[in-house]
N, C-alpha and C positions, 0 to 999 in steps of 0.2 A: 505492498501498500504507500502507496504516495503520501506527502504532507496533506494537511488536512491548511487548505486558506481561506480566509472570512474576506466577504468583499460585500456590497451593497446588491441587495437586490436588484436584481432587470428586469423589462418587461419577460423576455424569456425563460424566466425560472418560475414565472407565477403557474400553473400547469403541474410541475414537481412537488408547491411549496403547496399547494390546493390537496394532494394528493395523501401529505405528511398531514397535515394537518386532520383528515378525517381519520387519523390512526388517532388521535386524540379528545374530538371533540364533535358532537351532535348538535343539531339543535338550534334556541337562538344565538348562544356564542356561534357556533358554527358558522352560521347561515350570516352573520354580520364580519367574519373575519375576514370573506374575500372580498368584500366592499372596503375594507379597513387594508388592505393593501398596496389601495390606491391614493388613501387618504396624505398630504402634505405635511402633517402636523404629528407623523409618527418615520419614524429611520427604520428600517428593515434592513440588514443583513440577512446573509446566509454563509451555513460551512459548505465549500464544498473538497470533497477529495474524486482524485481518480476522473477528473469532469463530470461528477457526480452528486448533485445539488444533495445532504444530507442532514443539512438543519437550517431552521430561522429564525432570528429573532426579533424581535423586533420593544422600541423606546418613543418613550413622547416623554415631555412635560407635566406629571404630575396630575390630576384633575381637584379637585378640591377638597371633595370628601375625603381622599384616601395623605391629603397634608397633616393630617389632625396627628398625627404618628411623627411628625417629623418635628425637628426642633429649629427647621428654617425654612425660612420662602423657596428657595433654590433645592430642589428634590423631584429628581426623572423618577417616571416610572419607566422599570422592565415591565413590559406587556403581556407577549406572551414567547416562550422559548417552545421551542419543538423539534423532536431529533427520528432521525428512519432509523437509529437504533443507536439503543442504548447499553450506557456501559465502555464505549470506547473514548469518553473525553469531551466527545462532540459541544453538548450543554455546556462546559465549565468553558470550552473554549470558546464560545458566543458569550458566556458572560464577561468572561474576562476584557474579552472588543467592550462589550457595552461599559463597563466599568471605565475602558483607558477614554472612550469617545466621553463619556459622564464628564470627569475628570477633565478634559481637554476643554469642555464647552462649561463647564465652570460652574457646576451642577454639586453641590456638599454631601447628598445624602440620597438615596436611590431607595423605593419604596416594591416592594412586588407580594399582587394578589393572589395565591393557589384556593382553590376553590372544595371542597369535601370532597369534591365526585373524583378531586386525583391528591386525593391523600399519600397512593405510591409514588412521589414526587416530593412526597414533604422530606424525607432523609433526606434529600438531595439540596434543598433548601439549606437546613438546617443542619449541616455538613461545611457551610460553606461561612462568607463575610458577614455574612446576612445576619439576625439575630430576631427573634419571634418577638413582632412591637406586641400584637392584640388580634382580635374577630374582629371581622371586620363582612358585611353584611355589601354583595354586588348590589348596581341596579339592577339585575336580572333576577334580585331578587336569593343568588345562591351563598351561601356563607361558607367561609372560610376564615382563614389566617394573611395574615400582612406581616411580613418580614422588613426591619429596616435595617438598609446598611450604610456607612458613616464613605465617605467618599474622600 
């Protein structure tokens, strides 16, 4: 296997990203992810290995309802992360790139929400530099956990 490369999302990547999304989400959230691929207020990046898109992540300025978990107004939300293959460091590489981009953009903190439907990913978040900040209910009603990271 060749080295993992992280780059900005391009239009040609969208069909594969949609397939990765299908592995993780359905319903309301999944329906709206496709539309959000085109949103300008989000920074989408992908992980690519051997010319194959193997992961995707997005970030955006944290919405107001998530800022109550932070100590500053300079908060970025790590919005979504999904990988084609688990346990190969793809998610960690995407997280590290988002952290680096957020720091360069001047953000001081990052927040991340994961719903109860994705509890299998909670150990991944607990093992990183994020700390559980509290329980949260997303706009679609899903309950889950907010993690906070000082940048």
